NUVO-880090 format. One record per residue (C-alpha): residue number from 1; x, y, z. Coordinates in steps of 0.1 Angstrom, whole numbers, plus 5000, padded with zeros to 4 digits. Layout:
<recs>
REC;NUM;X;Y;Z
...
</recs>
This chain:
<recs>
REC;1;8820;6420;6171
REC;2;8824;6383;6166
REC;3;8791;6367;6158
REC;4;8791;6332;6142
REC;5;8757;6324;6129
REC;6;8763;6307;6096
REC;7;8745;6276;6086
REC;8;8767;6245;6086
REC;9;8778;6228;6052
REC;10;8749;6204;6055
REC;11;8726;6229;6038
REC;12;8711;6264;6036
REC;13;8679;6252;6052
REC;14;8695;6235;6083
REC;15;8675;6258;6105
REC;16;8643;6240;6096
REC;17;8638;6206;6107
REC;18;8640;6177;6082
REC;19;8607;6162;6090
REC;20;8625;6129;6098
REC;21;8622;6113;6132
REC;22;8646;6125;6157
REC;23;8677;6104;6159
REC;24;8685;6112;6195
REC;25;8666;6116;6227
REC;26;8639;6143;6227
REC;27;8647;6176;6238
REC;28;8625;6187;6267
REC;29;8613;6222;6262
REC;30;8593;6248;6284
REC;31;8576;6281;6274
REC;32;8577;6310;6297
REC;33;8551;6336;6290
REC;34;8527;6314;6270
REC;35;8506;6343;6258
REC;36;8498;6358;6222
REC;37;8531;6353;6204
REC;38;8543;6323;6222
REC;39;8509;6303;6213
REC;40;8510;6318;6178
REC;41;8547;6309;6169
REC;42;8567;6290;6194
REC;43;8543;6266;6207
REC;44;8531;6252;6174
REC;45;8569;6251;6162
REC;46;8577;6228;6192
REC;47;8546;6207;6185
REC;48;8556;6203;6148
REC;49;8593;6193;6154
REC;50;8600;6157;6161
REC;51;8631;6166;6182
REC;52;8610;6184;6207
REC;53;8588;6175;6237
REC;54;8569;6204;6251
REC;55;8570;6196;6287
REC;56;8556;6228;6305
REC;57;8540;6262;6298
REC;58;8540;6293;6322
REC;59;8515;6320;6328
REC;60;8512;6341;6359
REC;61;8476;6329;6366
REC;62;8475;6291;6376
REC;63;8440;6289;6358
REC;64;8454;6305;6327
REC;65;8485;6283;6327
REC;66;8464;6252;6332
REC;67;8440;6260;6304
REC;68;8468;6265;6279
REC;69;8483;6231;6291
REC;70;8449;6215;6287
REC;71;8443;6230;6253
REC;72;8477;6219;6239
REC;73;8481;6186;6257
REC;74;8511;6200;6278
REC;75;8520;6180;6311
REC;76;8529;6208;6333
REC;77;8514;6241;6340
REC;78;8534;6266;6362
REC;79;8533;6302;6372
REC;80;8569;6312;6374
REC;81;8603;6306;6360
REC;82;8615;6293;6395
REC;83;8587;6266;6392
REC;84;8596;6259;6356
REC;85;8634;6253;6362
REC;86;8625;6227;6389
REC;87;8609;6204;6364
REC;88;8631;6173;6361
REC;89;8645;6166;6327
REC;90;8641;6201;6312
REC;91;8666;6210;6285
REC;92;8656;6244;6270
REC;93;8633;6272;6275
REC;94;8617;6297;6251
REC;95;8609;6331;6269
REC;96;8579;6348;6253
REC;97;8572;6369;6285
REC;98;8570;6407;6285
REC;99;8603;6425;6283
REC;100;8605;6435;6319
REC;101;8607;6398;6327
REC;102;8634;6387;6300
REC;103;8665;6394;6321
REC;104;8653;6376;6352
REC;105;8639;6346;6333
REC;106;8669;6341;6311
REC;107;8694;6345;6339
REC;108;8676;6320;6360
REC;109;8672;6295;6332
REC;110;8709;6298;6322
REC;111;8720;6294;6358
REC;112;8702;6262;6359
REC;113;8720;6249;6328
REC;114;8692;6254;6303
REC;115;8694;6266;6266
REC;116;8675;6298;6261
REC;117;8655;6314;6232
REC;118;8645;6350;6241
REC;119;8619;6372;6225
REC;120;8630;6406;6216
REC;121;8637;6432;6229
REC;122;8663;6411;6246
REC;123;8661;6430;6279
REC;124;8656;6465;6291
REC;125;8692;6476;6293
REC;126;8724;6468;6273
REC;127;8743;6459;6306
REC;128;8716;6430;6313
REC;129;8720;6417;6277
REC;130;8758;6417;6281
REC;131;8755;6399;6313
REC;132;8733;6371;6297
REC;133;8757;6367;6267
REC;134;8785;6362;6291
REC;135;8767;6338;6313
REC;136;8756;6317;6283
REC;137;8793;6316;6273
REC;138;8804;6305;6308
REC;139;8777;6279;6310
REC;140;8783;6266;6273
REC;141;8746;6270;6266
REC;142;8729;6282;6234
REC;143;8714;6317;6239
REC;144;8692;6328;6208
REC;145;8673;6360;6202
REC;146;8641;6355;6182
REC;147;8644;6374;6150
REC;148;8626;6354;6123
REC;149;8642;6377;6093
REC;150;8675;6363;6102
REC;151;8664;6329;6087
REC;152;8654;6339;6052
REC;153;8673;6328;6022
REC;154;8676;6365;6014
REC;155;8691;6374;6047
REC;156;8717;6346;6043
REC;157;8726;6358;6008
REC;158;8727;6393;6016
REC;159;8751;6386;6046
REC;160;8773;6364;6023
REC;161;8776;6390;5997
REC;162;8788;6416;6022
REC;163;8811;6392;6039
REC;164;8826;6382;6006
REC;165;8833;6419;5999
REC;166;8811;6420;5968
REC;167;8797;6453;5979
REC;168;8832;6466;5985
REC;169;8836;6489;6015
REC;170;8801;6497;6031
REC;171;8795;6533;6031
REC;172;8758;6538;6038
REC;173;8726;6520;6048
REC;174;8691;6532;6046
REC;175;8664;6515;6065
REC;176;8626;6523;6066
REC;177;8608;6499;6089
REC;178;8571;6501;6098
REC;179;8545;6478;6113
REC;180;8509;6478;6125
REC;181;8520;6481;6162
REC;182;8508;6517;6171
REC;183;8476;6505;6186
REC;184;8493;6483;6210
REC;185;8512;6513;6224
REC;186;8478;6530;6229
REC;187;8464;6499;6247
REC;188;8438;6491;6223
REC;189;8420;6457;6221
REC;190;8426;6433;6194
REC;191;8392;6442;6176
REC;192;8401;6480;6180
REC;193;8435;6472;6164
REC;194;8424;6456;6133
REC;195;8389;6472;6128
REC;196;8403;6492;6098
REC;197;8411;6463;6078
REC;198;8437;6464;6050
REC;199;8468;6445;6052
REC;200;8464;6443;6090
REC;201;8430;6427;6090
REC;202;8441;6395;6110
REC;203;8419;6366;6124
REC;204;8418;6368;6161
REC;205;8444;6344;6175
REC;206;8441;6319;6203
REC;207;8453;6344;6229
REC;208;8453;6382;6223
REC;209;8479;6406;6237
REC;210;8473;6420;6271
REC;211;8464;6456;6271
REC;212;8494;6468;6292
REC;213;8521;6445;6276
REC;214;8530;6471;6250
REC;215;8515;6504;6264
REC;216;8532;6505;6298
REC;217;8568;6517;6296
REC;218;8577;6499;6329
REC;219;8567;6466;6313
REC;220;8577;6471;6275
REC;221;8607;6495;6281
REC;222;8593;6518;6254
REC;223;8573;6519;6224
REC;224;8585;6515;6187
REC;225;8623;6516;6197
REC;226;8619;6484;6221
REC;227;8592;6467;6202
REC;228;8601;6470;6164
REC;229;8635;6489;6161
REC;230;8649;6459;6180
REC;231;8642;6438;6148
REC;232;8659;6463;6124
REC;233;8687;6469;6148
REC;234;8696;6433;6151
REC;235;8693;6429;6113
REC;236;8721;6455;6110
REC;237;8744;6433;6131
REC;238;8733;6402;6113
REC;239;8744;6417;6079
REC;240;8772;6439;6086
REC;241;8791;6424;6116
REC;242;8802;6459;6126
REC;243;8793;6472;6160
REC;244;8775;6506;6164
REC;245;8798;6535;6173
REC;246;8775;6564;6178
REC;247;8736;6573;6176
REC;248;8718;6604;6173
REC;249;8680;6601;6176
REC;250;8646;6619;6176
REC;251;8614;6602;6189
REC;252;8578;6615;6186
REC;253;8553;6601;6212
REC;254;8522;6612;6194
REC;255;8509;6623;6226
REC;256;8511;6589;6244
REC;257;8535;6575;6269
REC;258;8557;6556;6245
REC;259;8575;6565;6213
REC;260;8555;6559;6180
REC;261;8579;6577;6154
REC;262;8616;6572;6156
REC;263;8645;6587;6135
REC;264;8680;6572;6140
REC;265;8713;6584;6126
REC;266;8741;6558;6133
REC;267;8777;6553;6125
REC;268;8792;6518;6127
REC;269;8828;6510;6137
REC;270;8837;6502;6102
REC;271;8826;6539;6093
REC;272;8794;6529;6076
REC;273;8767;6556;6079
REC;274;8731;6543;6087
REC;275;8697;6561;6086
REC;276;8669;6541;6104
REC;277;8633;6554;6103
REC;278;8605;6535;6120
REC;279;8569;6539;6131
REC;280;8541;6517;6143
REC;281;8515;6539;6125
REC;282;8517;6534;6088
REC;283;8484;6534;6069
REC;284;8465;6501;6073
REC;285;8471;6494;6036
REC;286;8507;6489;6037
REC;287;8539;6483;6059
REC;288;8575;6486;6049
REC;289;8608;6471;6057
REC;290;8629;6487;6029
REC;291;8666;6483;6032
REC;292;8693;6497;6010
REC;293;8731;6490;6014
REC;294;8755;6511;5995
REC;295;8791;6500;5991
REC;296;8821;6511;5969
REC;297;8815;6480;5947
REC;298;8777;6475;5947
REC;299;8743;6481;5962
REC;300;8717;6459;5978
REC;301;8681;6467;5974
REC;302;8658;6446;5998
REC;303;8620;6448;6006
REC;304;8617;6424;6037
REC;305;8579;6426;6039
REC;306;8575;6420;6001
REC;307;8602;6391;6000
REC;308;8622;6409;5972
REC;309;8661;6416;5969
REC;310;8683;6428;5941
REC;311;8721;6431;5939
REC;312;8734;6459;5918
REC;313;8772;6455;5912
REC;314;8792;6485;5900
REC;315;8802;6467;5870
REC;316;8782;6437;5856
REC;317;8745;6424;5855
REC;318;8719;6432;5883
REC;319;8711;6401;5901
REC;320;8675;6397;5909
REC;321;8668;6369;5936
REC;322;8637;6349;5934
REC;323;8607;6365;5954
REC;324;8602;6346;5986
REC;325;8569;6327;5991
REC;326;8545;6343;6014
REC;327;8551;6318;6043
REC;328;8590;6323;6037
REC;329;8589;6362;6042
REC;330;8586;6360;6080
REC;331;8593;6325;6091
REC;332;8580;6327;6126
REC;333;8587;6291;6135
REC;334;8622;6291;6124
REC;335;8637;6305;6158
REC;336;8624;6275;6178
REC;337;8634;6250;6150
REC;338;8669;6266;6151
REC;339;8670;6263;6190
REC;340;8664;6226;6187
REC;341;8688;6219;6158
REC;342;8715;6240;6176
REC;343;8712;6218;6207
REC;344;8712;6186;6187
REC;345;8744;6199;6169
REC;346;8728;6197;6133
REC;347;8728;6235;6128
REC;348;8747;6267;6139
REC;349;8728;6293;6161
REC;350;8718;6316;6134
REC;351;8706;6344;6156
REC;352;8729;6345;6187
REC;353;8723;6365;6220
REC;354;8752;6387;6209
REC;355;8727;6402;6182
REC;356;8701;6410;6208
REC;357;8729;6427;6227
REC;358;8738;6447;6195
REC;359;8703;6458;6192
REC;360;8701;6468;6229
REC;361;8733;6490;6225
REC;362;8714;6510;6198
REC;363;8681;6510;6216
REC;364;8697;6523;6248
REC;365;8718;6550;6230
REC;366;8689;6562;6209
REC;367;8667;6565;6239
REC;368;8693;6584;6257
REC;369;8699;6607;6227
REC;370;8663;6613;6222
REC;371;8658;6623;6258
REC;372;8689;6646;6260
REC;373;8690;6659;6225
REC;374;8728;6648;6222
REC;375;8748;6624;6201
REC;376;8757;6593;6222
REC;377;8789;6574;6218
REC;378;8788;6536;6223
REC;379;8817;6521;6242
</recs>
């Protein structure tokens, strides 16, 4: 796998806009699927960034699209990707629609010469993801997958330590990833989701998730494997740069239509063994993203939800990295800022579509393995 997502020499924080006025023409942007996550993360990011002009928002209902446009002072309200790409002067699109729409939306935008930032999971199949990566290459357009954890200082440092060989040969990676997503797979309302309080006691957002967006496999692709393992799988590709070679998986659906508990055993092309356990049903008091990387020369210990990281060399002093500030643990605005800076040529694409494809290869193979009870080789 050849994925280039390093920040340029101009600085580690090049994915975040400088706060200075844009020195070039504004980048005209549209948002497809202007729902819960788009209005929480992407829309505010675009409105903060002096490079951007948010030109259009899309929702399936004309009235709903017009309300979002009115509330956020956006010029155009549209109901389809076809209507979106017909807007003169559009440069880039962020796709925050449901997973069943990602492939069609991104392909349509790329075919019209637009840069695209996609929400994860990238598509419903690995073949669709591969087609989009190739189309972006042919069109010479930026294609990004929205994975905010790729933008933390810890992620960049961990990737650099591995690339420089400071861990030696990678032998084993252990991942435990949980989030408060189980209620979404059960089609619960926002108030039902967070009634238990604890760490998941969130303030109700401008828009809440639609009931079927996560609970219907035809729309979401699946449960935890598509919604959340997509994060952890892409992070493996970001850190290691080594393609997945084979996967064996078990899922537990907890008596609903989609998977809630997932256990994956992987082998990467470089020989590294990976265990990845994930659920959307932790207790409401704590979620985990624990990652341990074991090499012949050292060990990385990371807790992404806590913003902590240590490097333990085989010989020498343990390096403890500064704990991340709360707003830097999951930099939800960073993907949109990176899209704009990549287009402007001031930053590299730090989360390219190839990482979405990487995750889709694992997701597809794991789903096949869980349904067949067999180990699945990845071509």
